[in-house]
C-alpha positions as CSV (number, residue, x, y, z in Angstrom):
1,X,-23.0,53.4,19.0
2,X,-21.4,51.0,21.3
3,X,-24.3,48.4,21.5
4,X,-24.2,48.4,17.7
5,X,-20.4,47.9,17.8
6,X,-21.0,45.0,20.2
7,X,-23.4,43.4,18.3
8,X,-21.6,43.4,15.1
9,X,-18.4,41.9,17.1
10,X,-20.8,39.3,18.5
11,X,-22.1,38.2,15.0
12,X,-18.7,37.7,14.0
13,X,-17.9,35.6,16.9
14,X,-21.1,33.6,16.0
15,X,-19.8,32.7,12.4
16,X,-16.5,31.7,13.7
17,X,-18.2,29.4,16.0
18,X,-20.6,28.0,13.5
19,X,-17.8,27.6,11.0
20,X,-15.8,25.5,13.7
21,X,-18.6,23.4,15.2
22,X,-20.5,22.6,12.0
23,X,-18.0,22.7,9.0
24,X,-14.4,22.5,10.8
25,X,-13.5,24.7,8.1
26,X,-9.9,25.9,7.7
27,X,-9.7,29.4,9.8
28,X,-7.9,31.9,7.9
29,X,-8.2,34.9,10.2
30,X,-7.0,38.2,8.7
31,X,-6.0,40.9,10.8
32,X,-9.1,42.5,12.4
33,X,-9.0,46.2,12.8
34,X,-12.2,47.7,14.2
35,X,-10.8,50.9,15.9
36,X,-13.7,50.0,18.6
37,X,-13.8,48.3,22.0
38,X,-15.1,44.7,21.5
39,X,-15.7,43.5,24.9
40,X,-15.4,39.9,25.5
41,X,-13.7,39.1,22.2
42,X,-10.3,38.9,23.1
43,X,-10.5,35.2,23.7
44,X,-11.4,34.4,20.2
45,X,-10.0,37.0,17.8
46,X,-7.8,39.2,20.2
47,X,-10.3,41.8,18.6
48,X,-8.7,45.3,19.5
49,X,-5.4,43.7,20.5
50,X,-4.1,42.4,17.2
51,X,-4.7,39.1,15.6
52,X,-3.4,36.0,13.7
53,X,-1.5,36.3,10.3
54,X,-2.6,34.8,7.3
55,X,-2.2,31.0,7.8
56,X,-1.8,29.9,4.0
57,X,-1.7,26.2,3.5
58,X,0.3,25.6,6.8
59,X,-1.4,26.6,9.9
60,X,-1.8,29.1,12.9
61,X,-3.0,29.6,16.2
62,X,-6.1,31.2,17.7
63,X,-5.6,31.4,21.4
64,X,-7.0,32.9,24.6
65,X,-7.4,31.8,28.3
66,X,-9.7,29.2,27.4
67,X,-9.0,28.0,24.0
68,X,-5.8,26.9,21.8
69,X,-6.1,25.6,18.4
70,X,-3.3,23.5,16.7
71,X,-3.2,23.8,12.7
72,X,-1.2,22.4,10.1
73,X,-0.9,20.4,7.1
74,X,-1.0,16.7,6.7
75,X,0.3,15.1,3.9
76,X,2.5,12.7,1.9
77,X,2.9,15.1,-1.1
78,X,-0.7,14.4,-1.8
79,X,-3.0,15.4,1.2
80,X,-3.4,12.5,3.7
81,X,-7.0,12.4,2.8
82,X,-9.7,11.4,4.9
83,X,-7.2,11.1,8.0
84,X,-8.2,12.4,11.5
85,X,-5.6,13.9,13.6
86,X,-5.7,13.0,17.3
87,X,-3.5,15.2,19.6
88,X,-2.3,13.9,22.7
89,X,-0.9,15.9,25.8
90,X,2.2,15.1,28.3
91,X,-0.2,12.7,30.2
92,X,-1.0,10.5,27.1
93,X,-4.5,11.6,27.2
94,X,-6.6,13.0,24.1
95,X,-6.5,16.8,24.2
96,X,-8.4,17.2,20.9
97,X,-8.9,15.7,17.2
98,X,-10.0,17.1,13.9
99,X,-12.4,16.3,11.4
100,X,-11.7,14.4,8.7
101,X,-9.0,16.0,6.4
102,X,-9.9,17.2,3.0
103,X,-8.0,17.6,-0.4
104,X,-6.1,20.4,0.8
105,X,-4.4,18.4,3.7
106,X,-5.4,21.2,6.3
107,X,-6.3,20.3,9.8
108,X,-7.4,22.0,12.8
109,X,-7.6,20.8,16.6
110,X,-9.1,22.8,19.3
111,X,-7.3,21.5,22.6
112,X,-9.3,20.9,25.8
113,X,-8.9,23.0,28.8
114,X,-6.2,21.8,31.1
115,X,-4.1,20.0,28.7
116,X,-0.3,20.9,28.6
117,X,2.6,20.3,26.2
118,X,4.5,18.5,24.6
119,X,1.7,17.1,22.4
120,X,2.2,14.3,20.0
121,X,-0.1,14.5,17.0
122,X,-1.2,11.1,15.3
123,X,-2.9,11.3,12.0
124,X,-4.8,8.0,11.1
125,X,-6.8,6.9,8.4
126,X,-8.1,3.4,7.3
127,X,-7.4,2.5,3.7
128,X,-10.2,0.8,1.1
129,X,-8.2,-2.5,1.9
130,X,-9.0,-2.2,5.7
131,X,-5.1,-1.1,6.7
132,X,-4.9,1.5,9.2
133,X,-2.2,4.1,7.9
134,X,-0.4,6.4,10.5
135,X,1.9,9.4,10.8
136,X,3.0,11.2,13.6
137,X,4.5,14.5,14.5
138,X,5.2,16.7,17.6
139,X,4.6,20.2,19.1
140,X,7.2,20.6,21.9
141,X,5.8,23.8,23.9
142,X,3.1,26.0,24.1
143,X,4.5,28.2,21.5
144,X,4.7,25.5,19.1
145,X,1.0,25.8,17.8
146,X,1.6,24.9,14.1
147,X,2.5,21.2,13.5
148,X,2.6,19.7,10.0
149,X,2.2,15.9,9.8
150,X,4.2,14.3,6.7
151,X,6.6,11.3,6.4
152,X,9.4,13.8,7.5
153,X,7.7,14.6,10.8
154,X,7.2,10.7,11.3
155,X,10.8,10.2,11.0
156,X,11.7,13.1,13.5
157,X,9.2,11.3,15.9
158,X,11.0,8.0,15.1
159,X,14.4,9.6,16.1
160,X,12.5,11.0,19.3
161,X,11.7,7.3,20.1
162,X,14.2,5.2,22.0
163,X,12.7,2.3,20.1
164,X,12.5,4.2,16.7
165,X,8.7,3.3,16.4
166,X,6.7,6.6,16.2
167,X,3.6,5.0,17.2
168,X,5.2,4.4,20.8
169,X,6.4,7.7,21.3
170,X,3.3,8.8,23.5
171,X,3.5,5.8,25.5
172,X,7.3,6.2,25.9
173,X,7.0,9.9,26.8
174,X,4.6,9.0,29.6
175,X,7.0,6.3,30.8
176,X,9.8,8.7,30.8
177,X,11.9,6.9,28.2
178,X,11.3,9.4,25.5
179,X,12.4,13.0,25.8
180,X,10.5,15.7,23.9
181,X,12.1,19.1,24.7
182,X,12.5,22.1,22.5
183,X,16.1,21.3,22.4
184,X,15.7,17.5,21.9
185,X,13.2,18.5,18.4
186,X,15.7,21.0,17.4
187,X,18.4,18.4,17.4
188,X,16.2,15.8,15.6
189,X,14.8,18.4,13.0
190,X,18.8,19.3,12.5
191,X,19.6,15.6,12.4
192,X,16.9,14.7,9.4
193,X,17.6,17.9,7.6
194,X,21.4,16.9,7.4
195,X,20.3,13.3,5.8
196,X,18.1,15.1,3.4
197,X,20.3,18.0,2.7
198,X,20.9,17.0,-1.0
199,X,17.2,17.0,-1.8
200,X,16.5,20.0,0.3
201,X,18.9,21.7,-2.0
202,X,17.3,20.2,-5.3
203,X,14.0,21.5,-4.3
204,X,15.0,24.6,-2.9
205,X,13.5,24.0,0.6
206,X,16.5,24.3,2.6
207,X,15.1,26.9,4.9
208,X,11.8,25.2,5.5
209,X,11.0,24.0,9.2
210,X,9.6,20.7,8.6
211,X,7.2,21.0,11.7
212,X,6.3,24.7,11.4
213,X,6.5,26.0,8.0
214,X,3.3,26.5,6.0
215,X,3.0,24.6,2.6
216,X,0.0,23.5,0.4
217,X,-0.5,20.4,-1.2
218,X,-0.1,21.6,-5.0
219,X,3.0,19.5,-5.7
220,X,5.3,22.6,-5.4
221,X,8.0,23.9,-2.9
222,X,8.0,21.8,0.2
223,X,5.0,19.6,-1.1
224,X,7.5,18.6,-4.3
225,X,10.2,17.6,-1.7
226,X,7.6,15.3,-0.1
227,X,6.4,13.9,-3.4
228,X,10.2,13.2,-4.0
229,X,10.6,11.0,-1.1
230,X,9.9,7.8,0.0
231,X,10.4,6.9,3.8
232,X,9.7,3.6,5.2
233,X,9.8,3.2,9.0
234,X,9.4,-0.7,9.7
235,X,9.5,-2.0,13.7
236,X,11.7,-5.0,13.9
237,X,10.9,-5.8,17.5
238,X,10.2,-4.2,20.7
239,X,13.3,-2.3,20.8
240,X,14.7,-1.6,17.1
241,X,13.2,-0.3,13.9
242,X,14.5,-0.5,10.2
243,X,14.3,2.8,8.4
244,X,15.0,3.4,4.6
245,X,14.8,6.8,2.9
246,X,14.5,6.4,-0.8
247,X,14.5,9.2,-3.6
248,X,11.5,8.9,-6.4
249,X,12.9,10.6,-9.5
250,X,13.7,9.7,-13.3
251,X,15.7,6.5,-14.0
252,X,16.6,4.8,-17.0
253,X,15.2,1.4,-17.6
254,X,16.8,-1.3,-15.0
255,X,18.5,1.3,-12.9
256,X,17.9,0.9,-9.3
257,X,16.8,3.9,-7.1
258,X,18.8,6.1,-4.7
259,X,18.3,4.6,-1.3
260,X,20.0,4.8,2.4
261,X,19.2,2.7,5.2
262,X,19.8,2.6,9.0
263,X,18.6,1.0,12.2
264,X,17.0,3.3,14.6
265,X,20.0,2.8,17.2
266,X,22.4,4.2,15.0
267,X,24.3,7.3,16.0
268,X,26.2,8.1,12.8
269,X,23.6,8.3,10.0
270,X,24.2,8.2,6.5
271,X,23.1,11.1,4.1
272,X,21.7,11.1,0.6
273,X,24.1,11.5,-2.4
274,X,23.8,14.6,-4.7
275,X,20.5,14.8,-6.5
276,X,20.0,16.1,-9.9
277,X,16.9,18.3,-9.8
278,X,16.3,17.7,-13.6
279,X,15.4,14.2,-12.6
280,X,12.9,15.1,-10.1
281,X,9.2,15.3,-10.4
282,X,8.1,18.4,-12.1
283,X,6.4,21.0,-10.0
284,X,2.4,20.9,-9.9
285,X,2.5,17.2,-11.0
286,X,0.3,16.1,-7.7
287,X,-2.3,18.7,-8.9
288,X,-2.5,17.0,-12.5
289,X,-2.7,13.6,-10.7
290,X,-5.6,14.8,-8.7
291,X,-7.5,16.1,-11.8
292,X,-6.9,12.9,-13.5
293,X,-8.5,10.9,-10.5
294,X,-11.5,13.5,-10.3
295,X,-11.9,12.6,-14.2
296,X,-11.9,8.9,-13.6
297,X,-14.5,9.1,-10.8
298,X,-16.6,11.3,-12.9
299,X,-16.6,8.8,-15.9
300,X,-17.5,6.0,-13.4
301,X,-20.4,8.2,-12.2
302,X,-22.2,8.3,-15.4
303,X,-24.8,5.8,-16.2
304,X,-23.6,2.8,-17.9
305,X,-25.4,3.3,-21.2
306,X,-23.8,6.9,-21.4
307,X,-20.2,5.4,-20.6
308,X,-20.2,2.4,-23.3
309,X,-22.2,1.3,-26.1
310,X,-24.0,-1.8,-24.0
311,X,-24.7,-3.5,-27.4
312,X,-20.9,-3.6,-28.3
313,X,-18.4,-6.7,-27.7
314,X,-16.9,-5.1,-24.6
315,X,-13.5,-3.6,-26.3
316,X,-12.0,-0.1,-26.1
317,X,-13.9,1.0,-29.0
318,X,-17.3,0.7,-27.0
319,X,-16.5,3.5,-24.8
320,X,-18.6,6.5,-26.1
321,X,-18.6,9.3,-23.4
322,X,-16.4,12.0,-23.9
323,X,-15.5,12.3,-20.2
324,X,-14.4,8.5,-20.2
325,X,-12.3,8.7,-23.5
326,X,-10.5,11.7,-22.8
327,X,-8.8,10.2,-19.7
328,X,-6.7,8.0,-22.2
329,X,-3.7,9.3,-24.1
330,X,-4.7,10.9,-27.4
331,X,-8.3,10.8,-26.3
332,X,-8.3,7.0,-27.2
333,X,-8.8,4.1,-24.9
334,X,-7.0,1.7,-27.4
335,X,-3.6,3.3,-26.9
336,X,-3.7,1.9,-23.5
337,X,-1.6,-1.2,-22.7
338,X,-0.1,-2.5,-19.7
339,X,1.8,-6.1,-19.1
340,X,0.2,-7.3,-22.3
341,X,-3.3,-6.5,-21.6
342,X,-5.7,-3.6,-23.0
343,X,-8.9,-2.0,-21.9
344,X,-12.1,-4.1,-22.3
345,X,-15.1,-5.8,-20.2
346,X,-13.1,-8.8,-19.3
347,X,-9.6,-6.8,-19.2
348,X,-8.3,-3.5,-17.8
349,X,-10.8,-1.0,-16.5
350,X,-13.5,-3.5,-16.6
351,X,-15.7,-1.6,-14.2
352,X,-16.3,1.1,-17.1
353,X,-18.2,-1.4,-19.1
354,X,-20.4,-2.8,-16.0
355,X,-23.0,-1.7,-13.7
356,X,-21.4,-3.0,-10.6
357,X,-18.5,-0.5,-11.7
358,X,-20.7,2.4,-11.6
359,X,-20.1,4.7,-8.7
360,X,-16.5,3.7,-8.3
361,X,-14.3,6.6,-6.8
362,X,-10.6,7.2,-7.4
363,X,-8.5,9.3,-5.0
364,X,-5.6,9.4,-2.8
365,X,-3.0,9.8,-5.8
366,X,0.4,9.6,-5.3
367,X,3.5,10.2,-7.4
368,X,5.7,7.2,-7.6
369,X,8.6,7.2,-10.1
370,X,9.4,8.5,-13.7
371,X,10.4,6.3,-16.3
372,X,13.1,6.6,-18.7
373,X,10.7,8.1,-21.5
374,X,9.3,10.6,-19.0
375,X,6.1,8.6,-18.3
376,X,4.9,8.7,-14.7
377,X,3.9,5.6,-12.2
378,X,1.1,6.9,-10.2
379,X,-0.5,5.1,-7.2
380,X,-4.1,5.5,-6.5
381,X,-7.0,4.4,-4.2
382,X,-10.2,2.9,-5.8
383,X,-13.3,2.2,-3.9
384,X,-16.6,0.8,-5.6
385,X,-20.0,1.5,-4.4
386,X,-20.2,-1.4,-2.3
387,X,-17.0,-0.4,-0.3
388,X,-14.6,-2.7,-1.9
389,X,-11.5,-1.6,-3.2
390,X,-7.7,-1.2,-2.7
391,X,-4.5,0.5,-4.1
392,X,-2.6,-0.1,-7.3
393,X,-0.6,2.0,-9.9
394,X,-0.7,3.0,-13.5
395,X,1.3,4.6,-16.0
396,X,0.4,8.2,-17.2
397,X,1.8,10.5,-19.9
398,X,1.3,14.3,-20.3
399,X,-0.9,14.7,-23.5
400,X,-0.9,17.7,-25.9
401,X,-3.6,19.7,-23.8
402,X,-1.2,19.6,-20.7
403,X,-3.1,16.9,-18.9
404,X,-1.9,13.6,-17.5
405,X,-3.5,10.8,-19.6
406,X,-3.5,7.1,-19.1
407,X,-1.3,5.3,-21.1
408,X,-0.1,2.1,-19.5
409,X,3.7,0.6,-19.6
410,X,3.1,-0.5,-23.2
411,X,4.9,-3.9,-22.2
412,X,3.6,-6.6,-24.1
413,X,3.5,-9.5,-21.7
414,X,2.2,-9.9,-18.0
415,X,4.7,-10.0,-15.2
416,X,5.3,-8.5,-11.7
417,X,6.9,-9.1,-8.4
418,X,5.6,-8.3,-4.8
419,X,7.0,-8.8,-1.4
420,X,5.4,-12.0,-0.1
421,X,5.0,-13.5,3.5
422,X,3.6,-16.6,4.9
423,X,2.8,-18.4,7.7
424,X,2.5,-21.9,6.8
425,X,0.4,-24.1,9.4
426,X,0.3,-28.0,9.3
427,X,-3.2,-28.7,10.5
428,X,-3.1,-32.7,9.8
429,X,-0.9,-35.7,10.6
430,X,0.2,-34.3,14.0
431,X,2.7,-31.8,12.4
432,X,1.8,-28.5,14.1
433,X,5.3,-28.2,15.8
434,X,6.8,-27.6,12.4
435,X,4.8,-24.5,11.3
436,X,6.8,-21.9,10.1
437,X,7.4,-18.2,8.9
438,X,8.8,-17.6,5.3
439,X,9.4,-14.4,3.7
440,X,10.6,-13.3,0.1
441,X,8.9,-12.5,-3.2
442,X,6.3,-13.8,-5.5
443,X,6.7,-13.6,-9.2
444,X,3.4,-13.2,-10.8
445,X,3.5,-14.4,-14.3
446,X,0.0,-15.3,-15.5
447,X,0.1,-18.2,-18.2
448,X,-1.0,-16.9,-21.8
449,X,-2.5,-19.6,-24.0
450,X,-2.0,-19.7,-27.8
451,X,-5.6,-18.3,-28.5
452,X,-9.0,-19.5,-28.3
453,X,-9.1,-23.3,-28.3
454,X,-5.4,-23.7,-28.0
455,X,-4.3,-25.3,-24.7
456,X,-0.5,-24.8,-25.0
457,X,1.2,-21.6,-23.5
458,X,2.9,-18.9,-25.5
459,X,5.9,-19.2,-23.1
460,X,8.6,-21.4,-23.0
461,X,10.2,-19.7,-20.0
462,X,10.8,-16.4,-18.2
463,X,14.1,-15.8,-16.6
464,X,13.9,-12.8,-13.8
465,X,17.1,-11.4,-12.6
466,X,16.9,-9.9,-9.0
467,X,18.3,-6.7,-7.8
468,X,21.5,-8.4,-6.5
469,X,22.1,-10.0,-10.0
470,X,21.0,-13.6,-9.2
471,X,18.6,-15.4,-11.7
472,X,15.6,-17.8,-11.4
473,X,13.6,-19.2,-14.2
474,X,9.7,-19.9,-14.2
475,X,7.7,-22.1,-16.7
476,X,4.3,-23.1,-17.4
477,X,2.8,-26.5,-16.6
478,X,-0.3,-28.2,-17.1
479,X,-3.3,-27.2,-14.5
480,X,-1.5,-24.0,-13.4
481,X,-2.9,-20.7,-13.9
482,X,0.5,-19.1,-13.7
483,X,4.2,-19.8,-14.5
484,X,6.1,-21.7,-11.7
485,X,9.8,-21.6,-10.7
486,X,11.9,-24.3,-11.8
487,X,14.1,-26.2,-9.4
488,X,16.5,-29.0,-10.5
489,X,15.2,-28.9,-13.8
490,X,11.6,-29.6,-12.5
491,X,8.6,-27.1,-12.8
492,X,7.4,-26.9,-9.1
493,X,4.0,-25.6,-7.9
494,X,5.0,-22.4,-6.6
495,X,6.0,-19.0,-7.8
496,X,7.3,-17.9,-4.3
497,X,10.9,-17.6,-3.8
498,X,11.6,-18.0,-0.1
499,X,14.9,-16.0,1.0
500,X,14.3,-16.9,4.7
501,X,12.3,-19.3,6.6
502,X,11.9,-19.9,10.4
503,X,10.0,-22.4,12.6
504,X,7.3,-20.6,14.8
505,X,8.5,-22.8,17.6
506,X,12.2,-21.9,18.3
507,X,12.5,-25.3,19.9
508,X,11.8,-27.2,16.8
509,X,14.5,-28.9,15.1
510,X,14.8,-29.3,11.4
511,X,15.9,-28.2,7.8
512,X,12.8,-26.4,6.2
513,X,14.0,-26.7,2.8
514,X,14.8,-30.2,2.9
515,X,11.3,-30.9,4.7
516,X,9.2,-29.0,2.5
517,X,11.0,-30.2,-0.6
518,X,8.6,-29.4,-3.2
519,X,9.1,-25.5,-2.4
520,X,11.6,-23.2,-3.6
521,X,14.1,-21.6,-1.3
522,X,17.0,-19.4,-1.8
523,X,20.3,-21.3,-2.2
524,X,22.1,-18.6,-0.3
525,X,20.6,-18.5,3.3
526,X,19.4,-15.0,3.9
527,X,19.8,-13.4,7.5
528,X,17.0,-10.8,8.6
529,X,19.8,-8.2,8.1
530,X,20.0,-9.6,4.4
531,X,16.3,-9.0,3.9
532,X,16.3,-5.8,5.3
533,X,19.1,-4.6,2.9
534,X,17.1,-5.0,-0.3
535,X,15.3,-1.7,-1.3
536,X,11.7,-1.0,-1.1
537,X,11.7,0.3,-4.7
538,X,14.0,-2.2,-6.0
539,X,14.3,-3.0,-10.0
540,X,13.9,-6.5,-11.3
541,X,14.4,-7.6,-15.0
542,X,11.9,-10.1,-16.7
543,X,13.4,-11.9,-19.8
544,X,10.8,-13.4,-22.1
545,X,11.4,-16.7,-24.0
546,X,8.4,-17.8,-26.4
547,X,7.4,-21.1,-26.8
548,X,9.6,-21.8,-30.1
549,X,12.7,-20.4,-28.4
550,X,13.8,-23.2,-26.3
551,X,17.5,-22.7,-26.8
552,X,19.4,-22.6,-23.6
553,X,21.5,-19.7,-24.3
554,X,19.3,-18.0,-27.0
555,X,18.3,-14.3,-26.9
556,X,15.0,-13.2,-24.9
557,X,12.1,-12.5,-27.4
558,X,11.4,-9.4,-25.1
559,X,12.9,-7.5,-21.9
560,X,10.8,-5.9,-19.3
561,X,11.4,-4.1,-16.0
562,X,9.6,-4.1,-12.9
563,X,10.1,-2.0,-9.8
564,X,8.6,-2.9,-6.3
565,X,6.9,-0.6,-4.1
566,X,8.0,-2.3,-0.9
567,X,10.6,-5.0,0.3
568,X,9.8,-8.0,1.8
569,X,9.4,-8.1,5.9
570,X,12.2,-9.7,8.0
571,X,10.6,-12.7,10.0
572,X,11.0,-10.4,13.3
573,X,9.1,-7.6,11.2
574,X,6.7,-10.4,9.7
575,X,5.8,-12.1,13.5
576,X,4.2,-8.6,14.4
577,X,1.9,-8.8,11.6
578,X,-1.7,-10.2,12.3
579,X,-3.0,-12.7,10.1
580,X,-6.7,-13.7,9.4
581,X,-7.7,-17.4,10.4
582,X,-9.7,-20.0,9.2
583,X,-12.7,-20.9,11.6
584,X,-11.8,-23.7,14.1
585,X,-14.9,-25.6,12.9
586,X,-13.8,-25.6,9.2
587,X,-10.2,-26.8,10.4
588,X,-11.6,-29.6,12.6
589,X,-13.9,-30.6,9.4
590,X,-10.8,-30.7,7.2
591,X,-8.9,-32.9,9.6
592,X,-11.9,-35.2,9.8
593,X,-12.0,-35.6,6.0
594,X,-8.3,-36.5,6.0
595,X,-8.4,-39.3,8.2
596,X,-9.3,-41.5,5.4
597,X,-6.8,-40.1,3.0
598,X,-3.8,-38.9,5.1
599,X,-2.8,-35.6,3.9
600,X,-5.7,-35.0,1.4
601,X,-9.1,-33.7,1.9
602,X,-11.5,-35.2,-0.8
603,X,-13.5,-32.1,-2.5
604,X,-17.1,-32.1,-3.1
605,X,-18.5,-33.8,-6.4
606,X,-22.1,-32.1,-5.8
607,X,-21.1,-28.5,-6.1
608,X,-18.3,-26.0,-5.3
609,X,-16.3,-26.1,-2.1
610,X,-18.5,-23.8,0.4
611,X,-18.4,-23.2,3.9
612,X,-14.9,-21.5,3.8
613,X,-15.4,-19.3,6.9
614,X,-12.8,-17.4,8.4
615,X,-12.3,-14.5,10.9
616,X,-10.2,-11.2,10.8
617,X,-8.8,-10.1,14.2
618,X,-8.7,-6.5,15.0
619,X,-5.8,-4.7,13.5
620,X,-5.4,-7.4,10.8
621,X,-5.6,-6.8,6.8
622,X,-8.9,-8.2,5.6
623,X,-9.0,-11.3,3.1
624,X,-9.4,-10.4,-0.4
625,X,-8.8,-14.0,-1.8
626,X,-9.2,-17.6,-0.8
627,X,-7.2,-20.2,-2.8
628,X,-7.4,-23.9,-2.9
629,X,-4.5,-26.3,-3.8
630,X,-5.3,-29.7,-5.0
631,X,-4.2,-32.7,-6.7
632,X,-6.2,-35.0,-9.1
633,X,-6.0,-39.0,-8.7
634,X,-3.9,-40.0,-5.8
635,X,-3.3,-43.6,-7.1
636,X,-1.6,-42.3,-10.3
637,X,0.1,-39.1,-8.1
638,X,-1.8,-37.0,-10.8
639,X,-1.9,-33.5,-11.7
640,X,-1.6,-30.6,-9.0
641,X,-4.1,-27.6,-9.5
642,X,-5.4,-24.5,-7.9
643,X,-8.5,-22.8,-7.9
644,X,-9.3,-19.1,-6.1
645,X,-12.2,-17.1,-5.5
646,X,-12.1,-13.3,-4.8
647,X,-14.1,-12.1,-1.5
648,X,-15.4,-8.7,-0.5
649,X,-13.5,-7.0,2.3
650,X,-16.1,-7.3,4.8
651,X,-17.0,-10.9,4.0
652,X,-16.2,-13.8,6.6
653,X,-16.9,-16.7,4.3
654,X,-16.1,-18.0,0.8
655,X,-17.0,-20.6,-1.9
656,X,-14.6,-22.4,-4.6
657,X,-15.9,-23.5,-7.6
658,X,-14.1,-25.7,-10.1
659,X,-13.5,-23.5,-13.2
660,X,-11.5,-25.6,-15.7
661,X,-14.7,-26.7,-17.5
662,X,-13.9,-29.7,-19.7
663,X,-10.6,-30.7,-17.6
664,X,-10.6,-33.8,-15.9
665,X,-10.6,-32.2,-12.3
666,X,-14.3,-30.6,-12.7
667,X,-17.5,-31.8,-12.5
668,X,-20.7,-30.0,-13.4
669,X,-21.9,-26.6,-12.2
670,X,-18.6,-25.9,-10.3
671,X,-18.3,-29.1,-8.7
672,X,-15.2,-31.3,-8.4
673,X,-14.7,-34.4,-10.3
674,X,-14.2,-37.6,-8.2
675,X,-10.8,-38.3,-7.0
676,X,-9.8,-34.8,-6.6
677,X,-8.3,-33.9,-3.1
678,X,-7.4,-30.6,-1.3
679,X,-3.9,-30.4,-0.1
680,X,-3.9,-26.7,1.3
681,X,-6.2,-23.6,1.6
682,X,-4.6,-20.1,1.9
683,X,-6.1,-16.9,3.2
684,X,-4.6,-13.9,0.9
685,X,-4.4,-10.2,2.1
686,X,-2.8,-7.3,0.3
687,X,-1.7,-4.0,2.0
688,X,-1.5,-0.7,0.3
689,X,2.3,-0.8,-0.7
690,X,1.5,-4.0,-2.5
691,X,3.0,-6.6,0.0
692,X,1.2,-9.8,0.1
693,X,0.3,-11.8,3.3
694,X,-0.8,-15.4,3.3
695,X,-1.9,-17.6,6.2
696,X,-1.6,-21.2,4.6
697,X,-3.3,-24.4,5.9
698,X,-1.2,-27.3,4.7
699,X,-2.5,-30.6,5.0
700,X,0.2,-32.9,3.2
701,X,2.9,-34.9,4.7
702,X,6.5,-33.2,5.4
703,X,9.6,-35.0,5.1
704,X,10.3,-35.1,8.9
705,X,13.9,-35.3,10.2
């Protein structure tokens, strides 16, 4: 009988080991009561001597003389999908790693023999855009065997770090500058809970331990709390970090979100104001978001001929698959409208109409905000079959079947604002000493023409009111694909409002706005502190004046609102951001071409501008677009223009064709006309929060001091 019992227990052990080694499944070990002697099993199950409780969605430990396993949930509200958790011990050595995190957010790490607490847990994942996203947590003692990893634990880790940077916590602890003791962790948890108390009360989570309490990624309870928070931790320099905590909730159009800010060195920390629970996201919303993205992926997985009528004209009515039509509110793709655009083969959801879109996967859904009418803004990741993709948002609405459906913001006109950063390098005319960084916001208003064959814009102007109440005006201009800022009654060639600009070389003397006079700089000089004060989720107001509405003080034809997802970085923060680089060979070639026409490089008349080679250093966002800036006919100080090309995230070269067929600046087959010149090239990158980064290679002459 004993032999049979031992064999039975051994088979159970083998099954558990197989699950750990082959599948890395979640181990939810129920209390095992065999009533028999199970020799040799104490180190795995505690068989015959008690056992672990049900871990639920949070985690547990299964421990013995030779194995310790830490388990928990890694989530931002939605599961931190595809992340790998690495545990480092008190020496900084890797104590263990997890398998990639699944849709439930649960991870388990078996610690190596001989490792000792405290442990720092780091969850890393690489986005579709090539950006590494990281969150940190701690397990301060041998008994702290459950350790969730969330934006809140990342904030706790920030408070344990003397620099406020969670990513430095391991090295700081090893160096003896950070303290991770049970007392220090308890103090940090209490500090963060005090900050969040109004939101904890509103979500009924005041009794939860952010490090150890079990929760599931179902949009309820503690997960609802995470859905309602946006925590941004931005290292400023080697010794300081800027921290922002915002509440994601329902707001009337034009209202600014609830935000508190502080620096890592602060000791008297602010707290959130009272929160109305009725304005928070509905419990369980994250499940509905995940279901919508699964349905989107299922639509794009269908063969093209099943998705759409391939003999159609590429409009919403050509979508034929029920799987695809049911994605949209009222099961009708024609109901979707966003920023003046609709569904179509050359418009929104264009991949639904093309073979290249087949196999696109939508994932990593996140709740971002609730609009005044109850519609939700949802973030998502998309990745096509070739591995290219990125992050964006769309607006969804609850339909009569209880599911979230795509509806769009229903706005009539295009427009948006993004945090925008630029390093402007002057590669000709011996001007490299004047290279400078700038930070601010790009106002993206694509020009809309009056219809087929009509070259004139439908807009007279767009007036943008910033979160602090200041106003700027943008207008259309010939040769430009987007509206540009007006400066002293003149339409410039840029839509980028620079709040702060600083020379890369601190020894350089000069006034950047005066030297680079064709650009637009804030009339009020901003400090880094001023830039950091702007909230990540800030609301901007767009007032649209159509072509016939030229009266200076006339009423706008339409008003729209836009909420950013990230603030502009300060200059000190920007300097820490790596940027892609044009190849030295290409820079030398450009410099050689400008020797005849100083500040201007002649463009090819026999084909597109090709050979635009570049590199992407490790840890740097990849290039998604290359843009050319140029001028037609130097003798008459001719029209300025721009052309751009999208490139794959793994690409390291590009080619730009002239696309304005029939215009004076274009030749045949994508070539440029004679007397066209390049004045600048830029490499464009985008992060998951929608921040734009530009490495601009300028060729033109500055007005030197």
